[in-house]
N, C-alpha and C positions, 0 to 999 in steps of 0.2 A: 690785307693779308698779314698774318703773323708769321714770324720766323725767328730762329735763334740768331743772335748777333755774333755768335762765334761759330764759324764753319770749320769742322775738324775732319781731316782725312782719316779714314778707318778701314780696316779689313774686317769683313764679316763672312763667316763660313757656314755656321750652323744656325738654323732656326731653333726656337725653343722646343719644337716638336722633335727635331733631330737630336738635340741634347737629351731629351727624355728617352728617345730610342736607345741611345748609347748607355744611358743610366740603367734602363731596364735590362739590357743585355748583360751589363755588369752584375746586376743583382742575381741574374740567372746563373752566371758563372759561380758566384759566391755561394748560392744556395745549393747548386747541383754538384759542382766540381770541388769547390772549396780550395783551401791553401794548406800547405804544411807549415806548422809552427814549431820550432825547435827551442822553445824556452818555457820552462815549467810554470813560472809566474804568469806569463801571458796565457798559457793554456788554462790555468785556473781561473783567471779573470774572464776569459771567453766562455768557459763552461758555466760559471756562476751567472753570466749575463744571458744565457739561453742558447748559445751556440752549441752545435753538436760536435763532440770530439770522438773520433773512432780511430782504430789502428794506431793508438797512442798519440799521434801528432797531426792527423788530418782533421781540419776544422771546416765545418760548413756553417754559413752565417744566415740566420733568418733575415729577410729584408728589413723588418722593423728595427733590428739592431743597427744596421747600416744607416737607416734614416735617422735613428736617434743620435748616432755619433755625428752626423752631418750638422745637426742642430746645435751641438755643443761647442764646436771649434769656433774661435773668433774670426771675424771677417777682415780684421786689420791686424797687421804686425808692424810695429815701429822698431827701428834700430837706431842706436845713438852712436856718436863718436866716443872714443876712449875717454872715460872720466866725465862725460857730459850727461846732463839730464834732458837736453833738447833733442828731439827726434831729427836725425839727419835723413832718414828714409822712412816714408810711410808707404808700406806695401799694401795697396788697396786700389780698387777701381782700375783706372787706366794708367796709374803711375808706373813708370819704368825706371829701374836702377840697374846699372851695368857694373860688372867686375870681372876679374880674371878667373881662370880655372885652377885646378890643383894637381899636384903629384905627377908631373911629367918627368920622365927619366932623362930626356935629351934637351939640350940648350943650344939655340942657334945664336952663336956669339956675334954681336954686331961689330965688335972690334976686328975680328978675323974673317967673318963670314963662314966659319966652320961650325959644323954640328959636333957636339961632344957631350959628355955627361955633365950634369949639374954639379956645382959646388956650393958651399955655404955662401961664399962671397957673391956668386951669381944670384942667389935667392935674395940677398940683401939689396943688390943692385936693382932687381926687378921690383921689390917692394917699394923702394925709393921712387922708381919710375911711376908706379901706380899712384903713389902718394902725391906726385906732382901733376898728374893728369886731371884737369878740371872736370872732365866728363865721365870719369870712372868713380863710382860711388862706394864701392866696397872692394876688399882685397881677399884673395885666397892664396894658398901657399905656392902655387905655380910649379915648383920642382921638388924632387927628392935629392938631397945632396949626396953625392957619391963619396965625399970625404967625411961622412958622418960615422964615427966609430962608437955609436951608442945603440941601445936596444929600444929607444923610445922616439922614433923619427917624428911622429905626429905631435908629440909634446914639444919637441925641439923646434919644429917648424913654427908652431904657434908662438913659442917664446921669441922667435925672430920677428914674427908679424907684430906682436903687441908692443915690441920695443922700437919698431921702425916705421910705423904708421899710426895715425890717430883715427883713420877711417874704420867703419864697421868691418868686422872680420867674419867670413864664412869659413869654418874650420872642418877638417876631416879628422876622424879618430878611428883607431882600430878596435877599441874596446871601451867598456864602461869606465875602466880605470883611467884610460886616456882622457875621457870626457871629464872625469872628476878633477884631474890635474889641470886641464885646460880651463875649466870653469873656475877653479881656485885662482888661477892667474888673472882671469878677467874680473873676478870679484875683487881682487886686490886693487885693480885699476879703478873699479867703480866705487870703492869705499865700502865693500861688504856684499854679502850674498843678497841681502834684502834690496839694496840699491841696484844690483845687477838685474834682479828679477823685474824691478820697476822700470829700469832704463837699460834694456839689454843692448850690448854692443857686439854680441856674437850670435851666430846661428850655425847649427850643425848640419852638415850635408851627409846624409846616410843613404844607403841603397838597399832595395829589396833584391833578392835573388830570383831572376826570371828563369823559368815560369813558376809563379805562384808559391814561392818559398820565403818564409821569414826565418832567416838563420839565427842562431843563438846570439852572436855578438851584436849584430845590427839591432835585434829586438831588445837586447839589454840596454843599448844606447837609447833607443826609443823610450823605454820605460823610465830610465833615469832622468832624461831631459823633460819628460812629461811631469814627473814628480816635482822637479825644482822649477818648472815653468820657463825654461829657456827654449826659444824657437828652434824648430827642426824641420827640414824637408827630408822625407823618407821616401825617396822616389825610385821607381823602376826604370830600367833601360832595356826594354825588349828589343831584340834584334830580329827584324822581320825576315823570315825565311830560315832563321836559326833557332832562337828561343821564343819565337812568336809566329803565328800564321803568316803566310805570304800575302797579306792584304793589310792595307792601312786600317780598315775598320776592325779587323781581328786584333791587330797590335794595340789599338786604342782600348778595346774592350779588356784585353788581358792586363794591360798596364793600369787601367782604371780599377780593375779588381784588386790588383796588388796594392795600389795607392789607398783605396778605401778600406781594405782589410787592415792595413797598417794604422790608419787613422782610428779604426774601431779600438784596436789595442791601446793606442795612445790616449784616447778619450776615456776608456775604462779605467786607466791608471789615474788620470787627473782630468776631470771635466773642465773644459775651457782652456786647457793648455794650448799655447800657440803652435799652429801646424800649417806648413805651406803645402799646397797641392802642386804636383809637377810630374813630369815624365819625359824621358828621352827616347822616343821610338825611332830608332835608326833602322835602316835596312842593310842586309848583307849584299854587297856587290858580288855577284856570282863569278865574275872574272878575276877579282883580286882577293875575295873573301874578307875585305875590311868592312868595318861598321862605319857607314858613310856619314860624314858631317856636311859636306858641301853638296847638297842635293835639293831639288825642288820638293821632293816628297818629305824630307826632313823639315823644311820650312813650313810646309802645309800642315804637317802633324803638330808642329809647335803652335800654330794658330788654333788648331782643334783643342789642344791642351789648355791654352789660355782661355778659350771660350767655356770649356768645362769648369775651369776654376771659377769664373764669374757665375756660371749656372749654379754652382754649389755655394756661392758667396764666400769663397776662400781666396786668400792671396796666392799668387801663382809663381812658379819657378820656370825659367827658360834658358835658352842657349843663344849665343850670337858671337860674331867676331871670330869664327873658327873655320878651318879649312882642311881639306885633305892634301893640299899642296905641301911639298917638302921644303920649299923656300918661300921667302916673301917676294912674290911675283904677281903678275896680272891675275892669275887664278885665285891667289889668296885675297887680293884686293876685291875681286868680284864677289867671292863668297862672303867676305866680311860685310861688304856694302849691302848685299841682298838680305843677309840674316839680320843685320842691325835694323834695317827699315822694317822687316817683317816683325821684329820684336816690338818696335815702337807702335806700329799701326795696329797690332793685335793686342797690345796691352799686357805683355808678360811682365810681371812685377819685379822679380829679382832674376836678372839675366847674367849667367856666368859663361866662362870659357873664352873670354876675350884673349886673343893671342895664341890659341890652340892651333897647332899645325900637325900634319901627318896623322890625321885621324886620332888626335889626342896623345901622341907620343912625344911631341916636341913643343916647346914654348919659344916664340920669337918676340923679343922686346920691340923690334921695329914694327911688327904686326900690332902690338899693343898700342903703340903711339899712333900709328895710322888709324886704328879703330877709334881711338879717342877723337881724332879729327872727324871721322865719319859720323860718330855719335852726335857731335856738335852740329854737323850739317843736317842730319836727319831729324834731330830734335827741333831745329828751326822749321823744317818742313812740316813736322807733325803738329806744330803749334797752330797751323791753319791760318785762317783769314778772319779778321774782325770786320763786321758790317755795321758799325755804330757811327754816330754823328762825327766823332773825332776822326775816324778813319775815312769816311766819305769826303770830309773836308769841303763841303759844298760852298760855304761862305768864302773859304780861301780861293777856291776855283773861280768864284764870281769876282773876287777882289783882283786876282792876277789877270784874269780875262784872256781873250784870244791873243796869241803872239807873245805872251809874257813869259817870265821864268820863275820857277819855284825854288831855285838854288839858294837864294839868300833869305828865304822866309823863315820865321821862327818855327813853323811846323816842321820844316826839313831839319833844322838844328835839333829839335826835340826828338825826332824819330829816326834819323839815319842810322843810329846804333842798333835799331831793332832788326836790322838785316845782318845775316851771318857773314862774318869775316874770317876767311881761311888762314891757317898758319902755313900750310904746305901746298895747297892747290895754287897753281900759277895763274895770275890775272894780268900779266904784263905782255906787251907785244913782243914779237920775236927779237927785235933789236935790243930792247932792254934785257930780255932773258939772256941773249948771247953775251952782252957786255957784263952781265953779272956772273958769268962763268959757265953758262949753258948746262947747269946741273939739273939732272933729272930728279923727280920727287923722291925716289928711293935713296938717292945720295943725301938729300937734305934731311930726310927722316933719320938715316943712319947717324949723321953728324949730331943731330939734336938728341937722339937717344943716348948716345955716349956722353954728350955734354950734361944732360940731366943726371945720369948715373954718377957722374964725377963731381957734380956741384950741388945737387939738391940736398937740403938739410931738412928732414921732416921734424915736426914738433917733438922735442925731446921728452921722453917719459920722465916722471919724477924719480928721484934717487930711490925712494922707498919701493917703487914698483920694480926697479932693476934688482933690488935686494930680495924682494919677495919672489920674483921669478927665479932668481938664482937659487934660493932656498928650496922652492918647489922642485926644480930640476935636480938638485942634489939629493932630495928625498927620493925622487924617482930612481936615480942611479943606485942609491943605497938599497932600495927595495928590490931592484932587479938583481943586485949582487947577493941579496939575502943577508945584508948587514943588520 
């Protein structure tokens, strides 16, 4: 009997036939209903490629054009650390990388336990925390500083990111001009635009307007980043029952139509430009009217999106480590754990929103650190079990024999570190736990969060990068003032 020597736990939702059914439903939406496109260059590219444009902005897509675009986009996207040529993340197959979310207005202060508006110092503290977390692979801005007296918040956020972590950065921008300034900063770190294109350390997070609208600013970002070859995820977030039908299948179909139509525009601008497939199909809770993060339906839909990404042979985008809870409590811990395991077992490649609370309004640094622990635990689980000669250890079992011990064997010494070791989960008996202060996990996490924020020193950027960032930001301010 033949078998794989590496047994891996996996979630499978769709068969290939079911993926095909969703794909065909999507083609029908794009052919029959179409999308609104509010960007003249995109409209021109689409019309030249054979799409039908009517009513000035309504575009209907022939299925052959969608199928063409799917064949152009690369199946792998690699992201590097700041200034490095070695890929830190390879977004492909079942590889999963985790990072934080962006642009929350509220901050759950670990020092006081109070919720308040973000400040610049809070964002720097959070970036340092992410930089110190071994299981977080990339960083997003997390918060909007309330003490920012500038007209370019996205550029300012990125300037903080690139100077306070060497990890890959997923950035948000309000316009093409924001993208140009952010790319210029990243290029300075990479040693020029050509090096940045070969060794990208950044990826843009952009969004479609549901239902079925490509607005002018988002489309401008899409076109610019395709032109220069910087990776982008241009994802929809349909709200089931609000901006999408009150069914998971309907939300998947409309989100898929928005995603693939954006990819058509992207590939028409530059064939082979790197593009991530993704979508955040939330449902509207009809009692609270919030867009739900902590829900079994949201987890299930993320599995579906991951499987459609693989069906299209594209790297995928996902969510995890997020909750609707307003504080770091048992609900938050349950939501984070379920969503992280779902992400790993379904193979979502680039997973953001670690630390999101209150349906995306608040960031909790303690939730970020807790999620880092859970990612480590679940990564150990998702690695599965090896069934090879070394793992069966039959000769060793025969050598030790009945009634013996394996504690002092070389095999134990070589492999005991293969097993996950927690930083915060307690494995002591009650007496030892009491003698050490009877501290609950959330108390230990709070203390460690504060300690990291106060002591962690990220890899310092070179002086020339600080100077270049300062120059780009000063040019931004001069432009805004009309100087």
